[in-house]
C-alpha positions in Angstrom: -7.6 -0.9 15.8 -7.7 -0.1 12.1 -8.7 -2.7 9.6 -8.5 -3.2 5.8 -11.6 -1.1 5.5 -9.6 1.9 6.7 -7.2 1.7 3.7 -8.0 4.3 1.0 -7.2 3.8 -2.6 -7.9 6.3 -5.4 -6.5 7.6 -8.7 -4.2 10.5 -7.8 -4.5 14.0 -9.1 -1.7 15.5 -11.2 -0.7 17.5 -8.1 -0.5 14.4 -6.0 1.6 12.6 -8.6 4.0 15.6 -8.7 4.4 15.5 -4.9 5.0 11.7 -4.9 7.8 12.0 -7.4 10.0 13.6 -4.7 9.4 10.6 -2.3 11.7 7.7 -2.0 11.2 4.5 -4.0 10.7 1.0 -2.5 10.8 -2.2 -4.5 10.1 -5.8 -3.6 9.8 -9.0 -5.5 7.0 -11.6 -5.4 6.6 -12.4 -1.7 4.3 -12.6 1.3 5.0 -11.0 4.7 3.3 -9.7 7.9 3.5 -5.9 8.4 2.4 -3.5 11.2 2.3 0.2 10.5 3.7 2.4 13.2 2.9 5.6 11.1 0.5 6.5 8.4 1.9 5.6 5.0 0.9 7.2 1.7 2.2 5.6 -1.5 1.9 5.7 -5.3 2.1 2.3 -7.0 4.3 2.5 -10.1 4.4 -1.2 -11.0 3.2 -4.5 -9.6 0.2 -6.1 -7.9 -0.4 -6.4 -4.2 -3.2 -7.8 -2.1 -3.3 -6.8 1.6 -5.3 -8.9 4.1 -5.9 -7.9 7.8 -6.9 -11.3 9.1 -6.8 -14.5 7.0 -9.9 -15.8 8.9 -12.1 -12.9 7.8 -11.3 -13.2 4.2 -11.2 -9.4 3.9 -8.6 -8.0 1.6 -7.9 -5.1 -0.8 -5.9 -5.2 -4.0 -4.1 -2.5 -5.9 -1.7 -1.9 -8.7 -0.1 0.6 -11.1 -1.4 4.1 -10.8 -3.2 3.6 -7.5 -2.6 6.1 -4.6 -2.9 4.1 -1.4 -3.1 5.3 2.3 -2.5 2.9 5.1 -3.5 4.0 8.6 -1.2 4.0 11.6 -1.5 0.8 13.8 -2.8 -1.4 10.9 -1.6 -5.0 11.2 -1.8 -6.8 7.9 -0.4 -9.4 5.5 1.2 -8.2 2.2 1.0 -10.6 -0.7 2.9 -9.3 -3.7 1.9 -11.2 -6.8 3.9 -9.1 -9.3 7.1 -7.3 -8.3 6.1 -3.9 -6.8 7.7 -0.5 -7.1 6.3 2.5 -5.3 6.9 6.0 -4.1 6.2 6.2 -0.4 6.0 8.7 2.5 5.5 8.1 6.2 3.7 10.8 8.3 
């Protein structure tokens, strides 16, 4: 079972940014919700701040924001906490 440690975050190359611009956009206001990935998701964060936690008892989390390219593994169960309204390009594989 994947965990927060399996999420990758990096600054995208110009080529990656170009590809992302053809992906759909998802937006969400300040909120908190459970999420389970049924596919691998890659996304480019345009605006906002998010902290993702895999299990509140472990205290393990990752945070990301504008300009970050994030990859979430298939089968990851997590909690999304959006602290600033988020806007992202996304793609499911």
